[in-house]
ZASE-723850 format. One record per residue (C-alpha): x negated, z negated, y negated. Coordinates in steps of 0.02 Angstrom, whole numbers, plus 50000, padded with zeros to 5 digits. Layout:
N
XZY ...
***
This chain:
323
438984404140493 438654414640642 437634405240772 436534410940918 437494405041077 436094396241197 435964395741393 434894384141476 433574387841612 433414371341712 433894353841691 432084349541651 431764331341529 431244339041378 432824351541384 433884333141395 432984323941279 432264335241148 432924353441124 434724351641175 435044338441037 434034347440918 435074362340952 436744352140934 435944348640760 435384366840724 436574373440584 436494391840682 436404388840863 437794383140994 437194376141186 438654384841294 437934386041463 436554377341572 435774383341753 435044373641880 434574379642046 434354359042118 436374357642100 436064346241965 436884358741822 438724353441836 438244333041797 437094338741669 438434351241588 439714334241578 438234321441507 437704333141370 439344340741347 438914361141379 440654371141418 439794380241567 438594377341711 437924389841847 437024386742016 435834399741979 434964407741845 435334424341872 437104421841850 436884413341690 435854430041645 437464440241694 438514428141563 438934441441402 439344426941290 437484421841291 436374429041189 434854419241209 433764407441324 432684391741332 431744391441479 430844373941526 430344376841682 428754374441767 427334384741697 427104395641832 428794401141823 428964404741633 428244425541636 429584427541803 431214420741706 430874426241535 430524444541596 432124443141702 433134436941539 432364452041440 433004464341565 434674456441554 434694457341345 434384439741340 433134432441174 431904419541256 431344403341177 430214398041308 429134383741347 427204381041326 426154389041397 427144404441386 426364410941547 424514404041644 423524421341603 423494433141468 423874446241569 425314437341613 425874438141437 425264453941393 426624460841532 427854448941442 427394457041276 427904473441362 429594467641435 430164459741288 429764476441185 430704488141316 432194477241312 432004474541119 432244456741136 431344443841016 430354429841111 429594415541030 428364400441141 429014382741085 427484375841011 428744365940893 427514353340792 426954367640704 428604368940610 428474351240557 428024351940358 426554341340353 425594355040414 426054367340277 425584350840153 423814351840246 423634368640209 424164364840009 422774352240010 421454363840069 421854376739973 421974366239818 420004362839840 420364343939862 419014341440019 417924355739994 417554369340110 418104364440277 416674362540403 417304352940544 418814350440632 419254336540764 420934335840874 421534325341025 423194323941125 423134310641272 424254299241370 423874290241520 424774299041692 424804290241856 423564302641930 424354298642107 426074301542068 426834319542106 427164324441949 427194340941912 425824340341787 424564337241926 425194352542055 423854366542035 425034379242107 426394375741968 425144376941820 424474358341810 423124351241717 423014342941556 422454359041462 424004367041487 424944353241472 424334344041296 422644352841256 423564370041220 424034359941047 422404354441001 421754374841025 423224381040932 422914367240785 421154372840763 421784390440743 423204387840632 422094377540504 420714390640525 421744405340518 420434414340622 419924415040821 418714406840879 416954416840911 416314404441052 417424391841186 416524379841264 417274363941365 417014349641508 418204343241615 418434330241753 419164338741891 420364327741989 419614328342177 421224328242279 422374338042166 421114351542082 421574350241908 420684345241734 421314326941706 420144326741547 419574340841455 418184340941294 417954356841216 417164365541053 417724381240983 416604390540863 417284400040723 416404414740631 416744406140465 415574393640493 417144379240539 416664370640705 418144362540796 417874350440925 419544345241046 419844333541185 421384330141301 421804317641440 423034310741563 421774296841561 421844288541410 422924279441294 424294289441191 423514298241030 423884313340939 423114316640797 421894330640695 420774329140583 420064342440455 418244338140389 417784346340224 416174344640115 417014332539979 418524325040085 419424322740234 421234324940300 421824312940445 423474318740514 424104305340611 425434310340728 425144326640722 425994334740868 427274320740923 427974315140748 429664314840810 428984299340903 428924290040740 430814295940675 429984314040625 428834302940480 427164314340472 425964303440383 424314312240295 422694299740262 421654309140120 420094305440080 419204312439934 417974309639800 419344301639687 419764289639844 420924288839968 422714291439987 424194291540108 425674305440101 427294305040225 427884319140265 429654320740367 430214336040471 431154338040607 430274349240702 431224353240856 432874358340744 431614366840621 430844376140790 432524380440861 433414385040693 432124396040647 431884405440824 433974409740795 433654414840621 432324427540686 433764433640828 435274435340684 434124443840573 433214453840687 431514450240616 430214444140734 429734424340729 428134418740604 427584411840809 427334432140862 427004436941050 425454443640971 425144423440928 425554419441069 424154428941165 422724424641034 423234406741097 423144411241269 421334419241278 420624403141190 421424394841346 420854405641473 419074404141397 419094386141394 419644386041582 418244397841636 417194386541547 417674369441618 417604378541804 415804385241790 
***
């Protein structure tokens, strides 16, 4: 089988712990190089058995044996290096958020089109089959008409640490970090864009980033989506779909990989309650889908246009919390 040859731009934890292992499990992907401008590439490559390493991102992009790059750099660097990769003819799988503004995403889209490269933002959770199962249950009419979606994604972070999530100048804040998943899930389940976005936040007094956000998305079809995300609360990542005759709770909506890939749906209908376990390797499924798009030339199911739509809602929520 033909494989997409990947280069990794950065030695970030998510690359080490999630994406590179997933790429090694994938059938149509090969990791051939890693680059770091902090001097860590050599040891990182040795640890993860990656054949080549570079001390500069440009040197990796100049490697003719690399087809695509994965970018897990700090948020504010996504745009710069995604565009640079496109100019070097490399396809791009980029961590979320793809950029910090809708204008950034629009400029990125122009670069991808001009250089004829495939791009996908790495919202890995959507590739877990539990979400398609949710849609099937809704389509079958088991919970009636959907009226409300509640989503939450939080974990406890030391707010006095030097964690990059707390650094405003590099795209810190909880909405960019995990709130974006709640917004994405609300759009995924409704299949629509909100007509109104409102949010409130706790803003850290010294870091000046949002550490807890609660918001409401109002959709034109009568669905309301409430979401909350936080660096100040215990670990939780779930969403619930509430209909006129029942509910669906997705207990491990965004990180089922923390439960060995086992998603769990709790469905309440007029016939009673049941649970459904849905297994999936979301990181592997994500990289395989992206690689398949590269190999076939077809756009990914999650296109740059969808990235732009999600970014617009994030931007509206950020404006709301600052007003």
